[in-house]
N, C-alpha and C positions, 0 to 999 in steps of 0.2 A: 583467511584460514578456514578450512572446512572442519565442522564438528560432525564426526561420524555418528551414524544411527546408534551404534553401541554405547556412545557416550552421552546420549540425550536422556533427560529425565523430565517427567511431568513437572510443569512449573517453570522450566527454563525459558528465558525470553531474551530477545534482542530488540534493539531500536535503531531507527535511522531518522534524522531530522533534516529538514530542508526548508529554507525560506523560498516561497513561491514568487517568482519574478514575472514581469511582463514578457520577457524573452521565453520563459518556460511555457507560458500559455500560448504564445504565438507559434513556437516550435511544435508544441503538441497539436495545435490546430492544423499545422502544415502536414505533419506526419500522419495524423489520424484522418484528416479530411473533415473533421468536425469544426465547421466554421460558424456554429450557432452564434448569433450576434450577442447573446448574453455573455459570451466569453471574449469577444474581440471588438465590440462596438460600444463605447462608453455612453453615447447619447441614448442608444437603444436600452442598454442595461440600466441606466438611471430610471427608466420608466417601469422597470420590473419590480417585483416584490423584494429583490435584493438591493435595490438602490444603487447599483453599480456593477461593474464586471466581476465575474467569479471564475475561478479555475474550473476546468473540466473535472467532473467527478472521477473519471477514470484516470486522470493525471494524479489525483490524490491517491486512488486505489493502487496505482502502479508503485507507490512507495513501499507497499507491503512486499511486492516482488523484490524490491531492493533488499529488504531485510532478509527474506528467506534465501535469496540467490547469492548474497554477499556476506551475510553475517551468521545466520542460524537456519539451517545447517551450513549454508554457504555454497561455494563453488561445487558444481556437480549435482546440485539439487534439481529434480525434475518436478515442475508444477503440474498438478493434475486438475485442481479445481479451486474456485474462489467464490464465496458468497459475500455479498456486500450490501449493507444498509447505510444509506447516506442520511445523516442526522442534521447537518448544518453545512452551509457553503464555506468555501475558502476564498479569501480575497487576496489580491496582489499585496505582497509585503508580509503576509502572515507566515509564521513558521509552523509547519506540520511535522509532528513526530509520529512515525508509524511504529507500531509494536506488534510482534508476533510472539505468542506464548504457547509452549507445548501443552496440548490438552489430552492427546491420546497417542499411543505408540502401538504399531502393529508389527511385531518382530518377524512374522512370516513373510510379509511383503515389503518390509523396510519403509512403511508408510508412516507419516507423521501428520496428525491433525493439529492445526494451530487455531487458537482464538486470535482474532486480529482486530486491532483498533488503530485509529488515527486520532490525534489530539491537536487542538489549537488552544494555547494558553490554558492547558489543563482540562479543557472540555472535550468530551468525546464527540467527534464530528463524523465518524465512520466506524462501523463495527461489522464483524462477520467471522468467517472461518476460511481457512486454506487447508488443502490437502496436498501433500508433496511426497515424493519418494526421496529419501535421504541417502547420500552416499554411505557406503558400508565398507568396513575393513575386510569383510568376508566376501566381497564381490569379486 
């Protein structure tokens, strides 16, 4: 369901949660071409600071796109930009909850700035901002 620009308010938010699987990581590596061994090679990854395989950071960040593209504002939203700061890795089997919260509204351009976060077990593992054009009843 689309939430139109005219119905958005500062502080509105939506979330999407997903448990990251081995298949998710392998498919993301295949689609993106990012076959860094920290993501796909357990023996290699065990020797890193992470002690095992981790999900691609951009796989985690892509969950924010799920929030703004399917929940708030939802279908018809046009992504303009995303800033992202990674604070902790995501491992296979962990559930990531992505949240986007309306921070600013630009009525002239129908633009919405979101503060964005991803959490694992209540801890912030990613934070940033997104800028989108929201669908409008007046378009």
